[in-house]
N, C-alpha and C positions, 0 to 999 in steps of 0.2 A: 534289819533297819530299812525303813521306807524313806521315800523322798519327802522333802518339804516343798510345798507349792505356794508361791507368792502371787498375789493378785493386785494389780494396780487398776482399780475399778474406775470406769468412766461411763458417762451416760450413753455414749455411742459405741466406744471401743474399750476393750479391757486388755491390758498387757499381762502376760503370764510368764513367770520364771520358775524354774525348779532346781533342786539340788541333785547331785548324784546320790546313789544309795547310801554312801557313807556320810552324807550331809556335810560335805566339806566345801564343794564348789557350787556357786550359784551361776546358772546359765539361763539366758533368755530362751523361752520355749516358742511362744507365738503371741499373736494378738488376735482376739476373736471379737465379733460383733457382740455387744453386751446382751442383746436379746437371745443369743445362742449360748451364753456363758454357762448356765446350769447344765444344759445337755452336754456341752463340751466336758465339764468337770465330771459328770456322771460317767461318761464314756472313758475319760482318762483314769479314774480310780478303779475302773473295771480291769484296765490293762496294766496299771502300775500301782505298787503299794505306796500309799501316801500316809505319812504319820501326822502331818500338821498342815493347816492352811494359815498363811500369813496374809492379812488383808491390810492394805494401806489405810491410814487414818489421816485424812486431810484436815489440817487445822489452820486457823488464821494466825497471824503473827502474835496476837494477844492470847493465844492458846484456846480460843473458843472454837466451836465446831464450824466447819465450812458449810456452805449451802448444799453441797453435794452429799453431805452425811445422811440426809433423809433417804436418798436413793440407795446408799450403801446399807443402811439399816434394813430396808425392805429386802435387799438381796441376801443379807446375812440371815434373816428369818427364814427365807426360802432354802438357803444352803443348809442350815441346821436341820430343817425338816427332811430334806432329800438325802443328806449324807450326815446322819447324826453321830456316827461313830468316829469321825475325824474332828479333833478340836480345832478351834479358830483362835488365833491371836491377832491383835491389832498392833501396827507399828506406825509411828509418826512418819508421814510421807512428805513433810514440808521440803521444798526445794528439789525434790527428786526429778521433776521435769527439767528444771534448769541444769541440774547435774547431768542428766541424760543428754541434753542438747550440747553441753560443753564436752562431754565424752565423745560425741559424734564429731565435733570440731577437732578435738585433740587426736582422734584416730584418723584424721585426714579425709573424712567423707566430704564429697563435693556438696555445694549448696543445694543442688537439686535433690540429692539423697537425704539431706538434713530436713527437707520439707516433709518427709515421710512420717506423718504423725503416728502411724502404727508402730514404726521402729522406735520412736521416742517412748511410746507406752510400754513396749517390751523391755527397753533398757531401764525405764523407771521401775518396772517390776523387779528387774535384776538388782537394782540398787537397793530397793526395799528389802529384798531377800538377803543380800550381802550385809546390810546393816543388822538384820536380825542375827545372822550367823556370827558376826563380829561381837555382838553384845550378849549372846546366850551363854 
C-alpha cells in the first residue's frame, strides 16, 4: 500500500499532508511555494509510493466554486500530465483554515506562532486528508 497525499492549494503557498503506508494516520508534511509544487511532488513520488492525491476543493457557502478554483484547475491539468498514474480526488475544504487556526489555539501555540501562515496551510492539508480518511 502506498501513501495518500493531500494538497491544500494556495496561490502563494501550498500545504501538504500524507498518510502512513497503511493509510490510517494523516500527518502534516510541509508547506511549499506553489511555484515549486509540481517539482516537489515529482520528487516526492520518486522517493515514496503514493496511491492517491487528495486536492482541496474550495467552495462558497452557496456551494458554488470559489475564485481560486481556476488556479487549482490549471494545476490539476499539469499534475495529470506530469504524474498520470496517480488518481486525483477532490474534497470540500470549506472551513479548513478556520479549523486549522482553532487547532493551533487549542494546542496552546502562542500568538506569534499562530501567525505562521505556512503552518496554517499544512494543518489545513492535514484536516482535508483526515476528512477523506474518515469518509472513505
